[in-house]
C-alpha positions in Angstrom: -21.2 20.0 22.7 -18.3 21.4 20.8 -16.3 18.7 21.0 -19.2 16.3 20.0 -19.0 18.8 17.0 -15.4 17.9 16.3 -16.1 14.5 16.4 -18.7 14.2 14.2 -16.9 16.4 12.0 -13.9 14.6 12.1 -16.0 11.3 11.1 -17.6 13.2 8.1 -14.6 14.5 6.4 -12.6 11.4 6.4 -12.2 9.8 2.7 -14.9 7.2 1.7 -16.5 6.6 4.6 -20.3 5.6 5.0 -22.1 6.5 8.7 -25.2 6.0 10.2 -26.5 8.4 12.7 -29.6 6.8 15.4 -31.8 9.8 16.8 -33.2 10.0 20.2 -36.6 7.9 20.4 -38.9 10.5 19.4 -37.4 10.5 16.0 -37.1 7.2 15.8 -37.2 5.5 12.3 -36.1 8.6 11.0 -32.5 7.4 9.3 -30.1 10.0 8.4 -26.7 8.9 6.2 -23.8 10.9 5.0 -22.4 9.5 1.9 -18.6 11.1 1.4 -16.3 11.0 -1.3 -13.8 13.9 -0.6 -12.1 14.4 1.6 -12.1 17.6 3.6 -9.9 19.5 5.6 -10.3 19.0 9.7 -12.7 21.5 10.9 -12.8 23.2 14.2 -15.0 22.5 16.8 -17.8 24.8 16.3 -21.3 24.3 14.6 -20.3 26.7 11.7 -17.5 24.8 10.6 -19.6 21.6 11.0 -22.6 22.9 9.0 -19.8 24.2 6.5 -18.6 20.8 6.2 -21.9 19.2 5.4 -22.7 21.9 2.9 -19.5 20.4 0.9 -20.0 17.2 0.2 -20.1 15.9 -2.7 -23.1 13.8 -2.4 -25.4 14.2 0.7 -28.2 11.8 0.7 -31.2 12.1 3.1 -33.3 9.1 3.6 -36.8 9.5 6.0 -39.2 6.7 6.8 -42.2 8.2 8.4 -43.1 5.6 10.1 -43.6 6.9 14.0 -44.4 4.6 16.6 -47.7 6.5 18.0 -49.3 7.1 14.3 -52.6 4.7 14.3 -53.2 5.5 10.9 -52.2 7.4 7.5 -54.6 10.6 8.9 -52.5 10.3 11.7 -49.1 11.8 10.5 -48.3 14.6 11.8 -48.7 17.9 9.6 -46.0 19.6 7.5 -44.8 21.7 10.5 -44.2 19.0 12.9 -41.7 16.9 10.8 -38.6 17.7 11.8 -35.7 19.1 9.0 -32.0 18.3 8.8 -31.2 21.3 10.7 -33.4 20.1 13.5 -31.4 16.4 13.5 -28.0 18.2 13.5 -27.4 19.6 17.0 -29.7 16.5 18.7 -27.2 14.2 16.7 -24.2 16.0 17.9 -25.0 16.6 21.3 -23.7 15.1 24.0 -26.6 12.4 24.6 -25.4 10.6 21.6 -22.9 7.7 22.5 -20.0 6.3 21.0 -22.0 3.7 20.2 -25.2 6.0 18.0 -22.8 6.4 15.7 -21.5 3.1 13.6 -19.5 2.6 10.5 -20.6 0.9 7.1 -17.3 -0.3 5.3 -17.0 0.9 1.6 -15.0 -1.7 -0.5 -11.8 -0.4 -0.9 -12.2 -1.2 -4.9 -15.1 1.0 -5.1 -13.0 3.9 -3.0 -10.3 6.0 -4.8 -6.8 5.7 -4.2 -5.5 7.3 -0.8 -1.6 7.0 -1.6 0.7 5.8 -3.4 3.8 3.5 -1.6 7.5 3.2 -1.6 9.1 1.1 0.7 13.1 0.6 1.5 14.2 -2.3 4.0 17.3 -2.4 5.8 18.6 -4.6 8.4 17.8 -8.5 9.2 15.3 -10.2 7.2 13.5 -9.6 10.1 12.9 -6.3 9.1 11.6 -7.5 5.8 8.9 -9.5 6.9 7.7 -6.6 9.5 7.5 -4.5 6.3 5.8 -7.4 4.9 3.2 -6.8 7.6 3.4 -3.2 7.9 2.1 -3.5 3.5 -0.9 -5.6 5.3 -1.9 -3.0 7.5 -1.5 -0.3 5.2 -4.0 -2.8 2.4 -6.3 -2.9 4.8 -6.5 0.9 5.6 -7.5 1.6 1.7 -3.4 1.8 0.6 -3.6 -0.4 -2.4 -0.6 0.8 -4.4 3.1 0.4 -4.5 5.4 1.9 -6.6 8.8 0.6 -7.8 10.4 4.4 -7.2 9.7 7.0 -4.6 9.5 10.2 -6.6 6.2 8.3 -7.9 4.7 7.9 -4.1 2.8 9.3 -2.0 4.2 7.7 1.1 7.8 6.6 1.5 8.4 3.8 3.4 11.4 3.5 5.0 12.7 0.4 7.5 16.0 0.9 9.7 18.2 -1.3 11.5 20.5 0.1 14.3 22.8 -2.7 14.6 25.9 -0.8 13.4 26.6 3.0 12.3 27.0 1.5 8.8 23.5 0.8 8.5 22.4 4.0 9.8 24.8 5.9 7.8 23.3 4.9 4.6 19.7 5.6 6.3 20.7 9.1 6.5 22.1 9.0 3.2 18.4 8.2 1.9 16.2 10.6 4.5 18.1 13.7 2.6 17.3 12.3 -0.9 13.6 11.5 0.3 13.8 15.4 1.8 15.0 17.2 -1.4 11.7 15.2 -2.7 9.5 16.7 -0.6 11.2 20.5 -0.6 11.4 20.3 -4.4 7.9 18.7 -5.1 6.7 21.4 -7.5 9.9 21.5 -9.8 10.6 17.6 -9.4 6.7 17.5 -10.7 7.0 20.5 -14.1 10.3 18.7 -15.0 9.1 15.5 -15.2 11.6 13.9 -12.6 8.6 13.1 -9.6 5.0 12.2 -11.1 3.5 11.9 -7.2 0.5 13.9 -6.9 1.6 15.6 -3.9 4.5 16.3 -1.8 5.6 12.6 0.2 4.6 11.9 3.3 7.9 10.4 4.9 7.9 7.7 7.5 10.5 6.0 9.3 10.0 2.5 10.4 11.7 0.5 12.6 15.0 0.1 15.2 16.8 3.5 14.1 13.3 4.8 15.1 12.5 3.8 18.2 16.3 4.5 19.3 16.9 8.2 17.1 12.9 9.5 17.2 13.9 12.4 18.5 16.8 13.1 16.5 14.3 12.3 13.6 11.9 14.2 14.7 13.7 17.5 14.8 16.1 17.2 11.6 14.3 20.0 9.9 11.3 18.2 8.6 12.6 15.6 7.0 10.6 13.1 8.5 6.6 13.5 9.0 5.7 10.0 11.1 8.4 8.1 13.5 6.8 4.3 14.4 8.4 1.4 16.1 8.2 -2.4 16.1 5.4 -2.7 17.4 3.5 0.1 16.8 2.9 -0.8 13.4 -1.3 -1.3 14.0 -0.9 2.7 14.7 0.2 3.7 10.8 -2.9 4.7 9.3 -3.8 7.2 12.5 -0.3 8.9 12.3 -0.9 9.5 8.8 -3.9 11.4 9.5 -2.2 13.4 12.0 0.4 14.5 9.3 -2.7 15.9 7.3 -3.5 18.2 10.3 -0.2 19.6 10.6 1.9 17.4 13.2 4.3 15.0 13.3 3.3 11.5 14.0 5.2 9.4 16.4 4.3 5.9 18.2 7.7 3.9 19.5 5.9 2.5 22.4 7.3 -1.4 22.9 5.3 -4.0 24.4 5.2 -7.3 26.2 2.1 -8.6 24.0 2.6 -8.1 20.5 3.1 -10.3 17.6 1.1 -9.2 14.6 0.1 -12.8 14.5 -3.2 -12.6 13.4 -1.4 -10.4 10.3 -1.2 -11.8 6.8 1.7 -10.7 5.6 1.3 -8.9 2.5 4.9 -10.8 0.6 7.2 -8.3 -1.1 8.7 -10.9 -3.2 5.6 -11.9 -5.7 5.9 -15.9 -7.4 8.2 -16.9 -4.6 8.9 -20.7 -3.7 10.5 -19.5 -0.4 9.2 -17.2 2.5 9.7 -16.2 5.9 7.7 -16.8 8.7 8.0 -14.5 11.8 7.8 -17.0 15.1 8.7 -14.7 18.2 9.5 -11.3 18.7 12.5 -9.5 21.3 15.1 -10.5 22.8 16.0 -11.1 26.6 19.4 -11.9 26.6 21.1 -8.6 27.1 24.7 -9.0 25.6 26.6 -6.3 26.2 27.1 -5.4 22.3 23.8 -5.9 21.0 21.1 -2.4 20.8 18.5 -5.4 19.9 16.4 -5.6 23.7 15.9 -1.5 23.8 14.8 -1.1 20.3 12.7 -4.6 20.0 11.8 -4.8 23.6 11.3 -8.0 25.8 10.8 -11.9 24.2 7.4 -12.4 23.1 6.2 -15.5 21.1 3.3 -16.2 18.8 0.7 -19.2 19.5 1.9 -22.4 17.9 -1.6 -23.0 16.3 -1.1 -19.3 14.6 1.8 -20.7 12.6 0.4 -23.4 11.4 -2.3 -21.5 10.0 0.3 -19.3 7.8 2.5 -21.8 7.0 -0.5 -23.8 5.4 -1.7 -20.8 3.8 2.0 -20.6 2.1 2.1 -24.4 1.3 -1.6 -23.3 -0.8 0.5 -19.9 -2.6 3.2 -22.5 -3.7 5.4 -21.8 -1.3 8.5 -25.2 -0.6 10.7 -23.3 1.7 9.9 -21.6 5.0 12.5 -20.1 7.3 11.2 -19.5 10.7 12.3 -16.2 12.2 13.0 -14.4 15.5 15.8 -12.0 17.3 16.3 -15.6 19.5 14.0 -18.2 17.5 15.0 -20.8 19.2 14.2 -19.3 22.5 10.3 -19.8 21.3 8.0 -20.3 24.0 4.2 -20.2 23.2 2.6 -20.3 26.5 -1.1 -19.8 25.6 -2.2 -23.2 26.6 -1.0 -22.9 30.1 -3.9 -23.8 32.0 -2.4 -22.1 35.3 0.1 -19.4 35.2 0.3 -19.2 38.9 2.0 -22.2 39.1 5.4 -22.2 39.3 7.4 -23.7 35.9 9.6 -25.9 35.5 13.1 -25.4 34.7 14.1 -24.5 31.0 16.4 -26.4 29.9 19.8 -24.7 28.3 22.8 -26.1 26.2 25.2 -28.0 28.3 27.7 -25.7 29.9 25.6 -22.6 28.7 24.1 -19.7 31.4 21.2 -17.1 30.8 20.5 -14.0 33.0 16.7 -14.2 32.4 14.9 -16.2 34.1 11.5 -17.9 32.2 8.6 -17.6 34.4 6.0 -20.1 32.5 7.4 -22.4 29.6 5.0 -24.0 27.2 5.4 -25.3 23.5 9.2 -24.9 23.2 10.5 -24.4 19.7 11.5 -28.1 19.3 8.0 -29.0 19.3 7.2 -26.1 17.2 9.2 -27.5 14.5 8.3 -30.8 15.0 4.4 -30.0 14.3 5.6 -28.0 11.3 7.8 -30.9 9.9 4.9 -33.0 10.4 1.9 -31.7 9.0 3.9 -30.4 6.0 6.1 -33.3 4.4 7.3 -31.7 1.5 8.0 -28.2 2.8 11.4 -27.5 3.6 12.3 -25.7 7.5 15.4 -23.2 8.9 15.0 -20.7 11.4 17.3 -17.7 12.1 19.1 -16.4 14.6 18.8 -18.3 17.5 21.2 -18.2 20.2 23.6 -21.3 21.6 22.5 -21.2 24.7 19.1 -22.6 23.8 20.4 -26.3 21.8 18.6 -28.7 23.9 18.8 -31.9 23.0 15.6 -32.8 22.1 16.0 -30.1 19.3 18.9 -31.4 18.2 17.2 -35.2 17.9 14.2 -33.5 16.1 16.5 -31.7 13.7 18.1 -35.3 13.0 14.5 -37.1 12.3 12.6 -34.9 10.5 13.8 -34.5 6.9 12.3 -31.7 5.8 14.5 -29.7 8.9 17.1 -28.5 6.8 20.5 -29.7 8.0 21.7 -26.3 9.1 23.0 -24.1 12.2 23.3 -20.8 12.1 25.5 -20.7 15.9 26.6 -17.0 16.7 30.2 -17.6 18.5 30.4 -14.1 18.7 34.6 -14.4 19.9 36.8 -17.5 20.1 37.7 -15.5 23.5 36.6 -16.6 26.7 37.5 -13.6 28.2 35.9 -11.4 25.5 33.2 -13.9 25.5 32.5 -12.6 29.0 32.6 -9.1 28.5 29.9 -9.4 26.1 28.0 -11.4 28.7 27.1 -14.1 26.0 27.4 -16.5 29.0 29.2 -19.4 27.8 33.1 -20.3 27.2 35.0 -21.0 24.2 35.5 -24.8 25.1 31.3 -25.0 26.0 30.8 -23.5 22.4 33.1 -26.2 21.1 31.8 -28.8 23.3 28.3 -27.7 21.9 29.9 -27.9 18.3 31.0 -31.4 18.7 27.5 -33.0 20.3 25.6 -31.3 17.1 27.8 -32.9 14.7 28.0 -36.2 17.1 24.1 -36.4 16.4 23.4 -35.2 13.3 26.9 -35.7 11.4 26.5 -33.7 8.3 25.6 -30.6 9.7 26.4 -27.4 8.2 27.2 -24.9 10.4 27.2 -21.0 10.1 28.0 -18.0 12.7 28.3 -14.3 13.8 31.8 -12.8 14.7 32.5 -9.5 16.0 35.8 -8.1 15.2 37.6 -5.5 17.7 35.4 -5.3 20.7 36.5 -3.5 23.9 39.5 -4.2 25.1 40.2 -7.2 22.8 43.9 -7.9 22.5 45.8 -9.6 20.0 45.8 -13.5 22.2 42.1 -12.5 22.0 42.0 -12.3 18.2 44.4 -15.7 17.7 42.1 -17.5 19.8 39.3 -16.1 17.2 41.3 -17.7 14.3 41.7 -20.8 15.7 38.1 -21.2 16.7 37.4 -20.4 13.1 39.8 -22.9 11.8 38.8 -25.8 14.3 34.6 -25.2 14.1 34.9 -25.1 9.8 32.0 -23.2 8.9 30.0 -23.0 6.3 29.6 -19.1 5.8 29.7 -16.6 8.6 29.0 -12.7 8.9 31.8 -11.0 10.4 32.4 -7.1 11.2 34.4 -4.8 12.7 32.8 -3.2 16.2 31.1 0.0 16.7 29.4 0.8 19.6 26.0 1.6 20.2 24.6 4.3 22.8 22.0 2.5 25.4 24.4 -0.7 25.7 25.5 -2.5 28.4 29.6 -1.6 26.6 28.6 2.2 25.9 27.7 2.6 30.1 30.6 0.2 31.1 33.5 0.1 28.7 35.7 1.9 26.4 35.5 1.6 22.5 39.5 1.0 23.1 40.7 -0.6 19.6 41.6 1.4 17.2 39.6 1.1 13.5 42.7 0.3 11.3 43.4 -2.4 14.1 39.5 -3.9 13.5 39.8 -3.5 9.9 42.9 -5.1 9.9 41.9 -7.8 11.8 38.9 -8.6 10.1 40.7 -9.3 6.6 42.4 -11.5 8.9 38.8 -13.2 10.5 37.7 -13.1 6.5 41.0 -15.1 5.0 40.7 -17.6 8.1 37.2 -18.5 7.3 37.5 -18.7 3.3 40.0 -21.4 3.9 37.8 -23.9 5.8 34.3 -22.5 4.5 36.3 -24.1 0.9 36.9 -27.5 2.7 33.2 -28.1 3.1 32.2 -27.1 -0.8 34.9 -29.2 -1.9 33.9 -32.0 0.1 30.5 -32.3 -1.8 32.6 -33.2 -4.7 30.7 -36.8 -6.0 27.6 -36.7 -3.7 24.4 -36.2 -4.6 22.7 -33.3 -3.2 19.0 -32.4 -3.4 18.6 -28.7 -4.7 15.3 -26.8 -4.7 15.3 -24.8 -7.7 15.1 -21.4 -7.5 15.6 -20.0 -10.6 18.3 -19.2 -13.7 21.5 -19.2 -13.1 22.7 -15.0 -13.3 26.3 -16.0 -15.1 24.7 -18.0 -17.3 20.5 -17.6 -17.3 20.2 -19.0 -21.3 21.4 -22.3 -19.9 21.8 -22.4 -16.5 19.5 -23.4 -13.0 20.6 -22.6 -9.7 19.2 -23.8 -6.3 20.2 -24.3 -2.6 21.0 -27.4 -1.0 19.8 -28.7 1.9 22.8 -27.5 3.7 22.3 -24.2 1.8 25.5 -24.4 -0.6 24.6 -22.8 -3.8 24.6 -25.4 -6.5 23.9 -24.2 -10.5 23.8 -27.0 -13.3 22.8 -27.0 -16.6 19.1 -27.0 -18.0 18.1 -29.9 -19.4 15.5 -32.1 -20.0 15.5 -34.8 -17.4 13.2 -37.4 -16.1 10.1 -36.3 -13.9 9.8 -39.1 -11.1 6.7 -36.8 -10.1 4.3 -37.4 -12.9 5.6 -39.9 -14.7 5.3 -38.7 -17.4 9.0 -38.6 -19.3 11.2 -35.8 -19.6 11.1 -31.8 -19.1 12.8 -29.2 -18.0 13.4 -28.5 -14.2 11.2 -25.2 -13.2 11.7 -22.8 -10.6 10.1 -24.8 -7.3 11.3 -28.3 -8.1 13.4 -30.5 -5.8 16.6 -31.7 -8.3 18.7 -34.6 -7.7 22.2 -33.3 -8.5 25.5 -34.8 -8.3 27.8 -32.6 -7.5 30.8 -32.4 -10.0 32.7 -29.6 -9.2 33.4 -26.8 -6.4 34.4 -23.3 -6.8 34.8 -22.6 -2.6 32.4 -20.4 -2.8 29.0 -22.7 -4.3 29.1 -25.9 -6.5 28.3 -27.5 -9.9 26.9 -30.6 -10.5 24.2 -32.6 -13.2 20.3 -32.4 -13.0 19.6 -36.1 -12.9 15.8 -36.5 -11.7 13.2 -34.8 -10.8 11.6 -35.5 -7.7 9.3 -35.2 -4.5 11.5 -34.1 -1.1 9.5 -37.4 1.1 10.8 -39.6 -2.3 14.2 -38.8 -2.0 14.8 -39.2 1.5 13.3 -42.2 1.5 14.7 -43.2 -1.1 17.9 -42.4 0.5 17.1 -44.0 3.6 16.6 -47.5 1.8 19.9 -46.8 0.3 21.6 -46.6 3.4 20.1 -49.9 5.0 21.0 -51.8 1.9 24.4 -50.9 2.4 25.1 -51.4 5.8 23.6 -54.6 5.2 26.1 -55.5 2.6 28.8 -54.6 4.8 
C-alpha cells in the first residue's frame, strides 16, 4: 500500500501531466482525471501526504459517468448514500491490486506547458561531441525542455560536453566547472545585481568522455556538479535531472553494446547551415596503447544504413549541401542488421594490405563502401566527407567507390601518429612505416588528386631522436594537406599507462612538436601552390571574415579554403542571367593565388554539382581524343 501511494504521489507531482485512472469493475465507468499544472515537491509514501498533494493541485476535476452495468433503468440507480465519494476511490486506486497498466499517461502538448528550464550548452573535443550535443538537445526537447540561451547566467540547466583525449582539454573543463559552481553558489547575489537571469540556481550536467573517466572525482568536487552522464546514457537525462529535484545526484555512465541513437533526429546547433554531421557508428575496437576512447565510448556498433539514409534525406530537405559522416573509426562501419543467420561464420574482414587488427569481426554486414555508394547515388547534388578513419580499413573497394562517385570528396584523413615503426609497434597501431607509405601510394595511384590529412603525436613513451626524425621524413614524403599535431599526454586506464613510462621530458616534446609543425608547413604549402591555374568547385559557406563586404569563402572538393570577390556571375542552374552567389551555391572558381594556407580566385559561374563534373569529364575525354 505504502509503495503504491508513493507511486501515485510521484505521478501526480509531475509538471504539466494529465493521468487517467481506471478503477475496479464494480465502479466501471467512473472516470477520474487529475490535471496538475504545478510542480509539487516529492511526497512520501504515506496516505496523508498523498492527500496533501491532491489538495495543493491547482486544478482538480472529477468526471463521474453514472452508467453502471447493473442498472436497468433510471429508477434503479443507486441512492446518494450508495454512490462512492472521491475519498472512497483514492485508497482503492492506490492499492497494490492496481497494476501499472491501469495508470495511463495522456501527453500534453509542449506548447501548452510552461518551460521546464532553459538550457545552456558548451562542447569540447571532437566533432562527435558536437553531434552528441545535438542528440542531447533532441532528447531534452522531447522531454519538454524547449528553450536554449546563449549565456550560462540565464540558464536553469548547464550542459558541458567533455573530452578526455588530452590533459589540456580536461583542464579547460575544470576551469569552466569552477565558474558554473560560482553561478550556483552566488545565485541570489548574482540575480540581485543583474548578473544572472536564471529563475533558480542552475543544475550543472557533465556529459561525454570525461564524465565516464572521472565520474567519482567530478561528483565529489564540493557540490560542483549535479548530474554526470556518459555517452551511451543520454536518454536517461530527464530522469537524472528529476533526481536532483529530490535531493539526489544523478549519475549514469554505463556503456552499451547496442546504443547508436539511430531513432533520434538531432537538433542542429548550427542554424541555416549548408553543412551537417551525421554519426554512423559509435565506439572503437582498436585499443591503441595511447588512447582512452575504447574505455570512455565503448566497443564499436553501427547504425543501420536505412536510418542514415533517412537522416540525410531530411537534411537535404532542409537545404544541407554537404554531409560529413562521423565515427571514432568511421571506415570500420559494419551494419549487421540485415545478416540473416548470425550463427554462421563470418566472411573474412578485408583490411588494407600490410595492416593487422587486434579485434576479430564476428559478423560482416554492409561495410563503409556500401554506405558511401548508397548515399552518393541517392543524393547526387550533395557532397560527402567522413572522419575519422583508421588506415587499416581502406580495402580497394572503398577506394574505387571514392574514385567513381564525383560527390564523395577526394580527401582522406589518414592518421599516422608516428613515422617510426618502433613507436608504431608500442602504440599498437597494427602497421609499419613501410605499410603506411605503401597505402598512400595505392591511394594516389587510384585517385591521383587525393588530398590526405593526418594526426601525429610527439614524444610518445620511449620515442628517441631517431624516431622523431622518421616522423619528420614521413611528413615530407607524404606531403599532407593538413594535420593535427600534439605533444603526448599520458591518460589513465590506457595500455601505455599500465605498461610504459612517460619518459620524454615536456621541453623535448614541445621542441619536437615545433619542428614537426615547421616540416608540415613546408609540405602543405606545395599542395596549395599546385592549385594555381586550376578550376575548383567551391561550396559557398558565407562572407570572408577578412573582407565580409566584398568577398565570399568556401571549401573546394579537397577541403582547401577558397575566397573570391562577391560579384554577379552567370547562373547556370536557372539560366536567368547573372546574380551574386549566396550561401549554399556551388561556384566554379579559377584559382589565381595561393597563400600556402588558403586559395584565392575568380568566380566564373554558379553551377550544379553533377553538371560541373559531367562537364569536366567531357572536357577530359575531348582532350584525350585530341592527344
